C-alpha positions as a Markdown table, in Angstrom:
| # | Residue | x | y | z |
|---|---|---|---|---|
| 1 | Unk | 5.1 | -23.6 | -7.1 |
| 2 | Unk | 5.7 | -19.7 | -6.7 |
| 3 | Unk | 6.4 | -18.5 | -3.6 |
| 4 | Unk | 5.1 | -13.9 | -3.1 |
| 5 | Unk | 6.5 | -12.4 | 0.0 |
| 6 | Unk | 5.3 | -9.3 | 0.7 |
| 7 | Unk | 6.9 | -6.8 | 2.9 |
| 8 | Unk | 4.1 | -4.9 | 5.1 |
| 9 | Unk | 3.8 | -2.2 | 7.5 |
| 10 | Unk | 1.8 | -4.7 | 10.3 |
| 11 | Unk | 3.5 | -8.1 | 9.4 |
| 12 | Unk | 5.7 | -9.8 | 6.2 |
| 13 | Unk | 3.2 | -12.7 | 4.3 |
| 14 | Unk | 4.6 | -15.2 | 2.7 |
| 15 | Unk | 2.0 | -17.1 | -0.2 |
| 16 | Unk | 2.8 | -19.7 | -1.6 |
| 17 | Unk | 0.6 | -20.6 | -5.0 |
| 18 | Unk | 0.6 | -23.8 | -7.3 |
| 19 | Unk | 1.0 | -24.1 | -11.1 |
| 20 | Unk | -2.3 | -22.5 | -11.7 |
| 21 | Unk | -2.4 | -19.4 | -9.3 |
| 22 | Unk | -4.1 | -21.1 | -6.7 |
| 23 | Unk | -3.1 | -20.4 | -3.0 |
| 24 | Unk | -1.7 | -23.3 | -1.2 |
| 25 | Unk | -0.8 | -21.6 | 1.6 |
| 26 | Unk | 0.2 | -18.1 | 4.1 |
| 27 | Unk | 2.1 | -17.5 | 6.9 |
| 28 | Unk | 3.0 | -14.1 | 8.5 |
| 29 | Unk | 4.9 | -12.5 | 11.0 |
| 30 | Unk | 4.4 | -9.1 | 12.8 |
| 31 | Unk | 6.0 | -5.8 | 12.2 |
| 32 | Unk | 6.1 | -2.9 | 14.4 |
| 33 | Unk | 5.7 | 0.5 | 14.3 |
| 34 | Unk | 8.1 | 3.5 | 15.8 |
| 35 | Unk | 6.6 | 7.1 | 16.4 |
| 36 | Unk | 9.7 | 8.8 | 18.4 |
| 37 | Unk | 8.6 | 12.2 | 17.5 |
| 38 | Unk | 5.4 | 14.1 | 16.2 |
| 39 | Unk | 5.1 | 12.6 | 12.6 |
| 40 | Unk | 7.1 | 10.5 | 12.6 |
| 41 | Unk | 6.9 | 7.0 | 11.4 |
| 42 | Unk | 10.3 | 4.4 | 11.4 |
| 43 | Unk | 10.9 | 0.6 | 11.5 |
| 44 | Unk | 14.3 | -1.0 | 11.3 |
| 45 | Unk | 14.8 | -2.9 | 8.0 |
| 46 | Unk | 16.4 | -6.0 | 9.4 |
| 47 | Unk | 13.0 | -6.4 | 11.1 |
| 48 | Unk | 11.2 | -6.8 | 8.1 |
| 49 | Unk | 14.4 | -9.7 | 6.6 |
| 50 | Unk | 13.7 | -11.7 | 10.2 |
| 51 | Unk | 9.8 | -11.5 | 9.5 |
| 52 | Unk | 9.8 | -12.4 | 5.7 |
| 53 | Unk | 12.4 | -15.7 | 6.4 |
| 54 | Unk | 10.2 | -16.5 | 9.5 |
| 55 | Unk | 7.0 | -16.8 | 7.2 |
| 56 | Unk | 8.9 | -18.6 | 5.0 |
| 57 | Unk | 10.7 | -21.0 | 7.2 |
| 58 | Unk | 6.8 | -21.7 | 8.5 |
| 59 | Unk | 5.6 | -22.7 | 4.8 |
| 60 | Unk | 8.8 | -24.8 | 4.3 |
| 61 | Unk | 8.0 | -26.9 | 8.0 |
| 62 | Unk | 4.8 | -27.0 | 6.7 |
| 63 | Unk | 5.0 | -28.0 | 3.2 |
| 64 | Unk | 8.4 | -29.0 | 2.7 |
| 65 | Unk | 8.0 | -30.7 | -0.6 |
| 66 | Unk | 5.9 | -27.6 | -2.0 |
| 67 | Unk | 8.2 | -25.3 | -0.8 |
| 68 | Unk | 11.3 | -27.7 | -2.6 |
| 69 | Unk | 9.2 | -27.2 | -5.9 |
| 70 | Unk | 8.7 | -23.7 | -6.1 |
| 71 | Unk | 10.4 | -22.5 | -9.2 |
| 72 | Unk | 9.9 | -18.3 | -9.5 |
| 73 | Unk | 9.7 | -15.8 | -6.5 |
| 74 | Unk | 8.0 | -12.2 | -6.2 |
| 75 | Unk | 8.4 | -9.6 | -4.1 |
| 76 | Unk | 6.1 | -6.8 | -2.9 |
| 77 | Unk | 6.2 | -3.9 | -0.3 |
| 78 | Unk | 4.9 | -0.9 | 1.1 |
| 79 | Unk | 5.9 | 1.9 | -0.9 |
| 80 | Unk | 7.7 | 4.9 | -0.3 |
| 81 | Unk | 10.1 | 4.0 | 2.4 |
| 82 | Unk | 14.0 | 5.3 | 2.5 |
| 83 | Unk | 16.3 | 2.5 | 3.6 |
| 84 | Unk | 20.1 | 4.3 | 3.8 |
| 85 | Unk | 22.9 | 2.3 | 3.6 |
| 86 | Unk | 26.7 | 3.1 | 3.6 |
| 87 | Unk | 29.0 | 2.2 | 1.5 |
| 88 | Unk | 29.8 | -1.0 | 3.3 |
| 89 | Unk | 25.7 | -1.7 | 3.0 |
| 90 | Unk | 25.5 | -1.1 | 7.1 |
| 91 | Unk | 21.7 | 0.3 | 7.4 |
| 92 | Unk | 22.9 | 4.1 | 8.3 |
| 93 | Unk | 19.3 | 4.9 | 10.3 |
| 94 | Unk | 15.9 | 3.1 | 10.8 |
| 95 | Unk | 13.8 | 3.2 | 7.7 |
| 96 | Unk | 11.3 | 6.9 | 7.1 |
| 97 | Unk | 7.8 | 5.2 | 6.0 |
| 98 | Unk | 5.1 | 5.8 | 3.7 |
| 99 | Unk | 3.3 | 7.3 | 6.4 |
| 100 | Unk | 5.8 | 9.8 | 8.4 |
| 101 | Unk | 5.0 | 13.0 | 7.8 |
| 102 | Unk | 8.0 | 15.0 | 8.9 |
| 103 | Unk | 9.2 | 16.2 | 5.8 |
| 104 | Unk | 6.1 | 18.0 | 4.7 |
| 105 | Unk | 8.5 | 21.5 | 4.2 |
| 106 | Unk | 11.1 | 19.9 | 2.2 |
| 107 | Unk | 8.0 | 19.4 | -0.4 |
| 108 | Unk | 7.4 | 23.5 | -1.0 |
| 109 | Unk | 11.4 | 23.5 | -1.1 |
| 110 | Unk | 10.9 | 20.6 | -3.9 |
| 111 | Unk | 8.2 | 22.3 | -5.6 |
| 112 | Unk | 9.7 | 25.5 | -6.1 |
| 113 | Unk | 13.2 | 24.2 | -6.9 |
| 114 | Unk | 12.0 | 22.0 | -9.7 |
| 115 | Unk | 8.7 | 23.5 | -11.2 |
| 116 | Unk | 9.4 | 20.5 | -13.3 |
| 117 | Unk | 8.2 | 17.7 | -10.7 |
| 118 | Unk | 4.9 | 17.7 | -11.8 |
| 119 | Unk | 5.1 | 17.3 | -15.2 |
| 120 | Unk | 7.7 | 14.4 | -15.0 |
| 121 | Unk | 7.0 | 12.5 | -11.7 |
| 122 | Unk | 3.5 | 12.8 | -12.5 |
| 123 | Unk | 2.8 | 13.7 | -9.1 |
| 124 | Unk | 2.9 | 16.4 | -6.4 |
| 125 | Unk | 5.4 | 16.4 | -4.1 |
| 126 | Unk | 4.1 | 14.7 | -0.7 |
| 127 | Unk | 5.8 | 14.1 | 2.4 |
| 128 | Unk | 5.0 | 10.1 | 2.2 |
| 129 | Unk | 7.4 | 10.1 | -1.0 |
| 130 | Unk | 10.9 | 8.9 | -1.0 |
| 131 | Unk | 13.0 | 12.4 | -2.3 |
| 132 | Unk | 11.6 | 14.5 | 0.4 |
| 133 | Unk | 12.5 | 12.3 | 3.2 |
| 134 | Unk | 16.0 | 12.6 | 2.0 |
| 135 | Unk | 16.4 | 16.0 | 1.6 |
| 136 | Unk | 15.2 | 16.3 | 5.0 |
| 137 | Unk | 17.8 | 13.3 | 6.1 |
| 138 | Unk | 20.2 | 16.3 | 4.0 |
| 139 | Unk | 19.3 | 19.3 | 6.4 |
| 140 | Unk | 18.3 | 17.2 | 9.8 |
| 141 | Unk | 20.9 | 14.6 | 9.6 |
| 142 | Unk | 23.5 | 16.2 | 7.4 |
| 143 | Unk | 26.1 | 13.5 | 8.5 |
| 144 | Unk | 24.3 | 10.6 | 7.9 |
| 145 | Unk | 23.1 | 12.1 | 4.5 |
| 146 | Unk | 27.0 | 12.6 | 3.3 |
| 147 | Unk | 27.8 | 8.4 | 4.2 |
| 148 | Unk | 24.3 | 7.6 | 1.5 |
| 149 | Unk | 25.8 | 5.2 | -0.9 |
| 150 | Unk | 22.5 | 3.7 | -2.1 |
| 151 | Unk | 18.5 | 4.4 | -1.3 |
| 152 | Unk | 16.6 | 1.5 | -1.6 |
| 153 | Unk | 12.8 | 1.1 | -0.8 |
| 154 | Unk | 11.9 | -1.4 | 1.5 |
| 155 | Unk | 11.0 | -4.9 | -0.5 |
| 156 | Unk | 14.5 | -3.9 | -2.6 |
| 157 | Unk | 16.2 | -4.3 | 0.8 |
| 158 | Unk | 14.6 | -7.6 | 1.3 |
| 159 | Unk | 15.1 | -8.7 | -2.2 |
| 160 | Unk | 18.7 | -7.7 | -1.6 |
| 161 | Unk | 19.8 | -9.7 | 1.5 |
| 162 | Unk | 18.1 | -12.7 | 0.1 |
| 163 | Unk | 19.7 | -12.2 | -3.2 |
| 164 | Unk | 22.6 | -10.1 | -3.4 |
| 165 | Unk | 21.1 | -7.7 | -6.2 |
| 166 | Unk | 20.1 | -4.1 | -6.1 |
| 167 | Unk | 16.9 | -3.8 | -8.2 |
| 168 | Unk | 14.1 | -1.6 | -8.1 |
| 169 | Unk | 10.8 | -2.0 | -10.5 |
| 170 | Unk | 9.0 | 0.8 | -12.0 |
| 171 | Unk | 5.6 | 0.6 | -9.8 |
| 172 | Unk | 7.8 | 1.3 | -6.3 |
| 173 | Unk | 10.0 | 3.3 | -8.0 |
| 174 | Unk | 7.6 | 5.8 | -9.4 |
| 175 | Unk | 6.7 | 6.8 | -5.6 |
| 176 | Unk | 10.2 | 7.7 | -4.9 |
| 177 | Unk | 9.5 | 11.0 | -7.0 |
| 178 | Unk | 12.9 | 10.7 | -8.9 |
| 179 | Unk | 11.5 | 8.5 | -12.0 |
| 180 | Unk | 10.3 | 9.8 | -15.0 |
| 181 | Unk | 6.7 | 7.8 | -15.1 |
| 182 | Unk | 6.2 | 8.2 | -18.7 |
| 183 | Unk | 9.6 | 6.9 | -20.0 |
| 184 | Unk | 10.1 | 4.5 | -17.4 |
| 185 | Unk | 13.6 | 5.6 | -16.2 |
| 186 | Unk | 15.4 | 8.0 | -13.6 |
| 187 | Unk | 15.4 | 11.0 | -14.3 |
| 188 | Unk | 18.9 | 13.5 | -13.6 |
| 189 | Unk | 17.0 | 16.6 | -12.9 |
| 190 | Unk | 14.6 | 14.5 | -9.9 |
| 191 | Unk | 17.6 | 13.0 | -8.6 |
| 192 | Unk | 19.8 | 16.5 | -8.6 |
| 193 | Unk | 16.8 | 18.2 | -6.8 |
| 194 | Unk | 17.6 | 16.0 | -4.0 |
| 195 | Unk | 21.2 | 16.2 | -3.9 |
| 196 | Unk | 21.8 | 12.0 | -5.5 |
| 197 | Unk | 22.5 | 10.8 | -8.7 |
| 198 | Unk | 22.2 | 7.6 | -10.5 |
| 199 | Unk | 24.7 | 6.5 | -8.9 |
| 200 | Unk | 23.0 | 6.5 | -5.6 |
| 201 | Unk | 19.8 | 4.6 | -7.6 |
| 202 | Unk | 19.4 | 0.5 | -7.6 |
| 203 | Unk | 19.1 | -0.7 | -11.4 |
| 204 | Unk | 15.7 | -1.0 | -12.8 |
| 205 | Unk | 13.2 | -3.6 | -14.3 |
| 206 | Unk | 10.0 | -4.2 | -15.3 |
| 207 | Unk | 8.1 | -6.2 | -12.7 |
| 208 | Unk | 7.6 | -9.2 | -13.9 |
| 209 | Unk | 11.5 | -9.4 | -15.4 |
| 210 | Unk | 13.7 | -11.9 | -13.7 |
| 211 | Unk | 16.3 | -9.9 | -11.8 |
| 212 | Unk | 18.3 | -12.1 | -9.9 |
| 213 | Unk | 18.2 | -15.4 | -8.3 |
| 214 | Unk | 17.2 | -16.6 | -4.7 |
| 215 | Unk | 21.0 | -16.9 | -3.0 |
| 216 | Unk | 22.3 | -20.7 | -2.4 |
| 217 | Unk | 22.2 | -20.0 | 1.3 |
| 218 | Unk | 18.6 | -19.5 | 1.2 |
| 219 | Unk | 17.7 | -22.0 | -1.3 |
| 220 | Unk | 19.0 | -24.8 | 1.1 |
| 221 | Unk | 17.7 | -22.9 | 4.2 |
| 222 | Unk | 14.7 | -23.7 | 2.5 |
| 223 | Unk | 15.4 | -26.9 | 1.2 |
| 224 | Unk | 14.5 | -25.8 | -2.4 |
| 225 | Unk | 15.9 | -27.8 | -5.4 |
| 226 | Unk | 17.2 | -25.4 | -7.4 |
| 227 | Unk | 17.6 | -21.3 | -6.3 |
| 228 | Unk | 14.5 | -20.0 | -7.7 |
| 229 | Unk | 13.7 | -17.1 | -10.2 |
| 230 | Unk | 13.4 | -13.6 | -8.6 |
| 231 | Unk | 11.0 | -11.1 | -10.3 |
| 232 | Unk | 11.0 | -7.1 | -10.1 |
| 233 | Unk | 7.7 | -7.7 | -8.3 |
| 234 | Unk | 5.7 | -4.0 | -7.1 |
| 235 | Unk | 5.0 | -1.8 | -4.9 |
| 236 | Unk | 1.9 | -3.3 | -2.7 |
| 237 | Unk | -0.7 | -1.9 | -4.6 |
| 238 | Unk | 0.4 | -2.6 | -8.3 |
| 239 | Unk | 1.0 | -6.2 | -6.5 |
| 240 | Unk | -2.4 | -6.2 | -5.4 |
| 241 | Unk | -3.4 | -5.3 | -8.5 |
| 242 | Unk | -1.9 | -7.8 | -10.6 |
| 243 | Unk | -3.6 | -10.4 | -7.8 |
| 244 | Unk | -6.8 | -9.0 | -8.5 |
| 245 | Unk | -6.4 | -9.2 | -12.4 |
| 246 | Unk | -6.5 | -5.8 | -12.5 |
| 247 | Unk | -4.5 | -5.1 | -15.3 |
| 248 | Unk | -6.2 | -3.9 | -18.0 |
| 249 | Unk | -7.7 | -0.5 | -18.6 |
| 250 | Unk | -10.5 | 0.2 | -16.2 |
| 251 | Unk | -10.3 | -2.4 | -14.0 |
| 252 | Unk | -11.1 | -1.1 | -10.7 |
| 253 | Unk | -10.2 | -1.8 | -6.5 |
| 254 | Unk | -10.7 | -0.5 | -3.4 |
| 255 | Unk | -8.3 | -1.7 | -1.0 |
| 256 | Unk | -9.2 | -1.3 | 2.6 |
| 257 | Unk | -5.9 | -2.3 | 4.3 |
| 258 | Unk | -4.2 | -0.3 | 6.7 |
| 259 | Unk | -3.7 | 2.3 | 4.3 |
| 260 | Unk | -6.7 | 2.3 | 1.6 |
| 261 | Unk | -6.3 | 2.9 | -2.0 |
| 262 | Unk | -8.6 | 3.4 | -5.1 |
| 263 | Unk | -7.1 | 2.3 | -7.9 |
| 264 | Unk | -7.8 | 2.1 | -12.0 |
| 265 | Unk | -5.5 | 1.1 | -14.7 |
| 266 | Unk | -4.7 | 2.9 | -17.2 |
| 267 | Unk | -2.7 | 2.1 | -21.2 |
| 268 | Unk | -1.1 | 5.9 | -20.2 |
| 269 | Unk | 0.2 | 8.0 | -18.9 |
| 270 | Unk | -2.7 | 10.5 | -16.8 |
| 271 | Unk | -1.1 | 12.9 | -14.8 |
| 272 | Unk | -3.9 | 14.5 | -12.0 |
| 273 | Unk | -1.4 | 16.3 | -9.2 |
| 274 | Unk | -3.6 | 19.1 | -8.6 |
| 275 | Unk | -6.2 | 16.4 | -6.8 |
| 276 | Unk | -2.5 | 14.9 | -4.9 |
| 277 | Unk | -4.1 | 12.0 | -7.4 |
| 278 | Unk | -0.9 | 9.2 | -8.4 |
| 279 | Unk | 0.1 | 8.5 | -11.9 |
| 280 | Unk | 2.3 | 5.8 | -11.5 |
| 281 | Unk | 3.8 | 2.7 | -13.7 |
| 282 | Unk | 2.0 | -0.5 | -13.6 |
| 283 | Unk | 4.0 | -3.6 | -12.9 |
| 284 | Unk | 4.0 | -5.0 | -15.8 |
| 285 | Unk | 5.2 | -3.5 | -19.5 |
| 286 | Unk | 3.0 | -0.2 | -21.0 |
| 287 | Unk | 0.5 | 0.0 | -18.5 |
| 288 | Unk | 0.0 | 3.1 | -16.0 |
| 289 | Unk | -2.7 | 3.6 | -13.4 |
| 290 | Unk | -4.1 | 5.8 | -11.4 |
| 291 | Unk | -4.3 | 5.9 | -7.4 |
| 292 | Unk | -6.2 | 8.0 | -4.8 |
| 293 | Unk | -4.8 | 6.7 | -1.3 |
| 294 | Unk | -5.6 | 7.1 | 2.2 |
| 295 | Unk | -3.6 | 7.1 | 4.7 |
| 296 | Unk | -5.3 | 5.8 | 7.7 |
| 297 | Unk | -7.9 | 2.9 | 6.6 |
| 298 | Unk | -8.4 | -0.4 | 8.4 |
| 299 | Unk | -5.8 | 1.8 | 10.8 |
| 300 | Unk | -8.5 | 3.8 | 11.9 |
| 301 | Unk | -10.8 | 0.8 | 12.7 |
| 302 | Unk | -7.3 | -0.8 | 14.7 |
| 303 | Unk | -7.2 | 2.4 | 16.2 |
| 304 | Unk | -10.3 | 2.3 | 17.6 |
| 305 | Unk | -9.9 | -0.6 | 19.3 |
| 306 | Unk | -7.2 | 0.0 | 21.0 |
| 307 | Unk | -8.8 | 3.4 | 22.6 |
| 308 | Unk | -12.3 | 1.5 | 22.8 |
| 309 | Unk | -10.7 | -1.2 | 24.8 |
| 310 | Unk | -11.9 | -4.2 | 22.5 |
| 311 | Unk | -9.8 | -7.2 | 23.8 |
| 312 | Unk | -9.4 | -10.6 | 22.8 |
| 313 | Unk | -6.1 | -12.0 | 21.1 |
| 314 | Unk | -4.6 | -12.7 | 18.1 |
| 315 | Unk | -4.3 | -10.6 | 14.9 |
| 316 | Unk | -8.0 | -8.2 | 14.3 |
| 317 | Unk | -9.2 | -10.0 | 17.5 |
| 318 | Unk | -9.9 | -6.1 | 18.8 |
| 319 | Unk | -11.2 | -5.2 | 15.6 |
| 320 | Unk | -13.8 | -8.0 | 15.3 |
| 321 | Unk | -15.0 | -7.6 | 18.9 |
| 322 | Unk | -16.1 | -4.0 | 17.7 |
| 323 | Unk | -18.1 | -5.0 | 14.7 |
| 324 | Unk | -19.8 | -7.9 | 16.2 |
| 325 | Unk | -22.5 | -6.1 | 17.9 |
| 326 | Unk | -23.3 | -4.3 | 14.5 |
| 327 | Unk | -24.1 | -7.3 | 12.4 |
| 328 | Unk | -23.9 | -7.3 | 8.7 |
| 329 | Unk | -26.2 | -4.5 | 7.5 |
| 330 | Unk | -27.5 | -0.9 | 9.2 |
| 331 | Unk | -30.5 | 0.9 | 8.8 |
| 332 | Unk | -28.6 | 4.4 | 7.9 |
| 333 | Unk | -25.7 | 6.6 | 8.6 |
| 334 | Unk | -24.6 | 6.9 | 12.0 |
| 335 | Unk | -25.7 | 10.4 | 13.8 |
| 336 | Unk | -21.8 | 10.7 | 14.4 |
| 337 | Unk | -19.4 | 11.4 | 12.2 |
| 338 | Unk | -15.2 | 10.7 | 11.8 |
| 339 | Unk | -12.5 | 11.7 | 9.9 |
| 340 | Unk | -10.3 | 8.9 | 9.3 |
| 341 | Unk | -7.0 | 11.2 | 9.5 |
| 342 | Unk | -5.0 | 9.7 | 12.2 |
| 343 | Unk | -1.5 | 9.8 | 9.7 |
| 344 | Unk | -2.8 | 13.2 | 7.8 |
| 345 | Unk | -4.1 | 12.6 | 4.4 |
| 346 | Unk | -3.1 | 12.6 | 0.9 |
| 347 | Unk | -5.7 | 12.2 | -1.7 |
| 348 | Unk | -7.5 | 14.9 | -2.3 |
| 349 | Unk | -6.0 | 17.4 | 0.6 |
| 350 | Unk | -2.1 | 16.2 | 0.8 |
| 351 | Unk | -2.5 | 17.6 | 4.2 |
| 352 | Unk | 0.3 | 16.0 | 6.4 |
| 353 | Unk | -0.7 | 17.7 | 9.5 |
| 354 | Unk | -4.4 | 17.6 | 9.6 |
| 355 | Unk | -5.9 | 15.5 | 12.0 |
| 356 | Unk | -8.7 | 13.3 | 12.5 |
| 357 | Unk | -12.1 | 14.4 | 14.5 |
| 358 | Unk | -15.3 | 12.9 | 15.6 |
| 359 | Unk | -18.4 | 15.4 | 15.3 |
| 360 | Unk | -21.9 | 14.9 | 16.6 |
| 361 | Unk | -21.7 | 13.6 | 20.0 |
| 362 | Unk | -24.2 | 13.1 | 22.2 |
| 363 | Unk | -24.5 | 12.1 | 26.0 |
| 364 | Unk | -26.5 | 8.7 | 24.5 |
| 365 | Unk | -23.6 | 7.9 | 22.2 |
| 366 | Unk | -21.9 | 4.4 | 22.7 |
| 367 | Unk | -19.6 | 2.8 | 20.9 |
| 368 | Unk | -21.3 | 1.4 | 18.3 |
| 369 | Unk | -21.9 | 4.4 | 16.9 |
| 370 | Unk | -18.5 | 5.3 | 16.8 |
| 371 | Unk | -17.5 | 2.3 | 15.5 |
| 372 | Unk | -20.1 | 2.6 | 12.5 |
| 373 | Unk | -18.7 | 6.1 | 12.4 |
| 374 | Unk | -15.5 | 5.3 | 11.2 |
| 375 | Unk | -16.0 | 2.6 | 8.5 |
| 376 | Unk | -18.3 | 5.0 | 7.4 |
| 377 | Unk | -15.4 | 8.0 | 7.7 |
| 378 | Unk | -13.0 | 5.3 | 5.9 |
| 379 | Unk | -15.9 | 4.9 | 2.9 |
| 380 | Unk | -17.0 | 8.9 | 2.5 |
| 381 | Unk | -12.3 | 9.0 | 2.0 |
| 382 | Unk | -12.7 | 6.7 | -0.2 |
| 383 | Unk | -15.7 | 8.6 | -2.4 |
| 384 | Unk | -13.3 | 11.7 | -2.2 |
| 385 | Unk | -10.9 | 9.7 | -3.9 |
| 386 | Unk | -13.2 | 8.4 | -6.2 |
| 387 | Unk | -14.1 | 12.3 | -7.1 |
| 388 | Unk | -10.0 | 13.0 | -7.6 |
| 389 | Unk | -9.9 | 10.7 | -10.0 |
| 390 | Unk | -12.6 | 11.7 | -11.9 |
| 391 | Unk | -14.6 | 8.2 | -13.3 |
| 392 | Unk | -16.5 | 5.9 | -11.7 |
| 393 | Unk | -16.6 | 2.4 | -12.0 |
| 394 | Unk | -19.8 | 0.4 | -12.4 |
| 395 | Unk | -18.4 | -1.8 | -9.8 |
| 396 | Unk | -15.3 | -1.9 | -7.7 |
| 397 | Unk | -13.4 | -5.0 | -6.2 |
| 398 | Unk | -13.0 | -5.0 | -2.6 |
| 399 | Unk | -9.9 | -6.2 | -1.1 |
| 400 | Unk | -7.0 | -5.9 | 2.1 |
| 401 | Unk | -8.2 | -7.0 | 5.4 |
| 402 | Unk | -11.0 | -5.0 | 6.1 |
| 403 | Unk | -13.0 | -7.2 | 2.9 |
| 404 | Unk | -13.4 | -9.6 | 5.8 |
| 405 | Unk | -16.2 | -7.3 | 6.5 |
| 406 | Unk | -19.6 | -8.0 | 5.0 |
| 407 | Unk | -20.6 | -4.7 | 7.2 |
| 408 | Unk | -18.2 | -2.3 | 5.9 |
| 409 | Unk | -18.2 | -3.5 | 2.2 |
| 410 | Unk | -21.9 | -3.0 | 2.4 |
| 411 | Unk | -21.6 | 0.7 | 3.7 |
| 412 | Unk | -18.8 | 1.3 | 1.2 |
| 413 | Unk | -21.9 | -0.1 | -1.5 |
| 414 | Unk | -24.4 | 2.6 | -0.4 |
| 415 | Unk | -21.8 | 4.9 | 0.6 |
| 416 | Unk | -19.7 | 5.1 | -3.3 |
| 417 | Unk | -23.5 | 4.5 | -4.8 |
| 418 | Unk | -21.3 | 1.6 | -6.5 |
| 419 | Unk | -21.7 | -2.0 | -6.8 |
| 420 | Unk | -19.2 | -3.7 | -4.3 |
| 421 | Unk | -17.9 | -7.0 | -5.0 |
| 422 | Unk | -16.2 | -9.7 | -1.9 |
| 423 | Unk | -13.8 | -11.5 | -3.4 |
| 424 | Unk | -11.6 | -14.5 | -2.5 |
| 425 | Unk | -8.1 | -14.2 | -1.1 |
| 426 | Unk | -8.9 | -10.6 | -1.0 |
| 427 | Unk | -6.9 | -10.4 | 1.9 |
| 428 | Unk | -3.5 | -11.8 | 0.2 |
| 429 | Unk | -3.7 | -9.4 | -2.8 |
| 430 | Unk | -0.3 | -8.3 | -2.8 |
| 431 | Unk | 1.6 | -11.2 | -2.2 |
| 432 | Unk | -0.7 | -13.1 | -4.3 |
| 433 | Unk | 0.1 | -10.8 | -6.8 |
| 434 | Unk | 4.0 | -10.7 | -5.8 |
| 435 | Unk | 3.5 | -14.8 | -6.6 |
| 436 | Unk | 2.2 | -14.1 | -9.9 |
| 437 | Unk | 4.9 | -12.1 | -11.0 |
| 438 | Unk | 7.3 | -14.7 | -10.0 |
| 439 | Unk | 5.9 | -17.1 | -12.1 |
| 440 | Unk | 5.6 | -14.8 | -14.9 |
| 441 | Unk | 9.7 | -14.0 | -14.6 |
| 442 | Unk | 10.1 | -17.7 | -13.7 |
| 443 | Unk | 8.0 | -19.4 | -17.4 |
| 444 | Unk | 7.8 | -16.1 | -19.4 |
| 445 | Unk | 4.0 | -16.7 | -19.1 |
| 446 | Unk | 1.2 | -14.1 | -20.5 |
| 447 | Unk | 0.4 | -11.5 | -17.9 |
| 448 | Unk | -3.4 | -12.4 | -19.4 |
| 449 | Unk | -2.8 | -16.1 | -18.6 |
| 450 | Unk | -1.9 | -15.5 | -15.1 |
| 451 | Unk | -3.1 | -12.4 | -13.8 |
| 452 | Unk | -6.9 | -13.5 | -14.0 |
| 453 | Unk | -9.6 | -11.9 | -11.9 |
| 454 | Unk | -10.9 | -13.7 | -8.5 |
| 455 | Unk | -13.8 | -15.5 | -7.8 |
| 456 | Unk | -16.5 | -13.0 | -6.7 |
| 457 | Unk | -17.6 | -14.3 | -3.1 |
| 458 | Unk | -20.5 | -12.0 | -2.5 |
| 459 | Unk | -21.6 | -8.8 | -4.2 |
| 460 | Unk | -23.9 | -6.1 | -2.1 |
| 461 | Unk | -25.9 | -2.9 | -4.4 |
| 462 | Unk | -26.3 | 0.0 | -3.1 |
| 463 | Unk | -30.4 | 0.8 | -1.1 |
| 464 | Unk | -31.7 | 3.7 | -2.7 |
| 465 | Unk | -33.1 | 4.7 | -0.1 |
| 466 | Unk | -29.7 | 4.3 | 2.3 |
| 467 | Unk | -28.0 | 5.7 | -0.3 |
| 468 | Unk | -29.3 | 8.6 | -0.9 |
| 469 | Unk | -29.0 | 9.4 | 2.6 |
| 470 | Unk | -25.2 | 8.6 | 3.0 |
| 471 | Unk | -24.7 | 11.2 | -0.5 |
| 472 | Unk | -26.2 | 13.8 | 2.1 |
| 473 | Unk | -23.9 | 12.5 | 5.2 |
| 474 | Unk | -20.7 | 13.1 | 2.7 |
| 475 | Unk | -21.6 | 16.0 | 1.7 |
| 476 | Unk | -21.6 | 16.9 | 5.7 |
| 477 | Unk | -18.8 | 15.2 | 6.4 |
| 478 | Unk | -17.1 | 17.2 | 3.8 |
| 479 | Unk | -17.2 | 20.6 | 5.7 |
| 480 | Unk | -15.5 | 19.3 | 8.7 |
| 481 | Unk | -11.7 | 18.7 | 7.0 |
| 482 | Unk | -11.7 | 22.9 | 7.3 |
| 483 | Unk | -12.3 | 22.4 | 11.2 |
| 484 | Unk | -10.3 | 19.5 | 11.5 |
| 485 | Unk | -7.6 | 21.6 | 10.1 |
| 486 | Unk | -7.5 | 23.9 | 13.3 |
| 487 | Unk | -6.3 | 20.5 | 15.3 |
| 488 | Unk | -3.4 | 20.4 | 12.6 |
| 489 | Unk | 0.1 | 19.3 | 14.2 |
């Protein structure tokens, strides 16, 4: 048996898989985000540990014999978050998250100070990345910065708490702006630009490599026969790719999680920072990827459920209430347009301060039209991402919580002009990929054997008439961005 633990923004999730990589059980615990000031987004690292441990506690309670047999563990997690530790290992301040926009001015400082930044990191400086956050702390909280001994990303922090090893792997390290992505090593020049050195960084490893063993205390807590091997793991997007079998050049998927991702696997480092495309290492040796990122995907629907008063109990109940009246298909684009820039946007705008909007409201506009516009706005943002990547795959797998919706899948097919596949276990992709990496670390298995494509549950092909209508609606939608900037934070 193998265990994957994903440290997400909204929850920590644990997935148990069997020797064939099939999901045996899933457990999760919620996490909350704090927004104490405009543009800020923070979490307490201790909350991740508590949630992750509680999720595994549940699995151990439900399936004690299966958990006892776990041989390998992989961690995945939200990328870019800055966990600052003092020399005694104490957390110095709340973690600054991937969707925090406070450091947008420091991004310009970094670019000016180090003209080679884009060439080395393969990416434009964005406030979501880790390096600008540390420069903000240096300038705004100098006493805290002076006390920083180590900087860890979210999953690396939780792994350290469970194993005692401070290690980071290549996919997550790529999102810091401190990694030489082509060489797969920390860059002394990039670190120096934020007043740091290699001493502040954890060791580096590949995602499928064994890097630690679970501590004896936690092995006893969960009734494990021997402490499992722990893998390097992956950032959430790369872990999802491993779970989806997207490990060969040309493999592609669209993830509709809290944020949204358009992914394509590459066999070499292919930077395109001018359009805010991310060029990162994959979690497997010798493989890279390109990625377009939307900061609010399923988060946009969750926001709509809140402001439109959708009720229900349990995770996702409000969203389900919003979607139910729309059924599984719509005739064409909503008369209302929605820009999903609730937390700014990355690809292709690299704009932390832009904000979302509704356009085309009328006296008879109802809730259904607004909800449909939210779904379409995210799909149009995904089309923007595909355009920035400069390549259009013949088809694309749909992952993340948004993949539950047949309607959203159909809208994506029409809005993107691509065949879209809903897939098995599409909602647990990151934790599943983490479990696969744990399996490879524990057994040395070939990635091609472990990372199989998931079973496709349903396929949606673009309807020619709707696809043409959506193409015209997308062109109108794109013209709203300059207007949205008038309301920038």
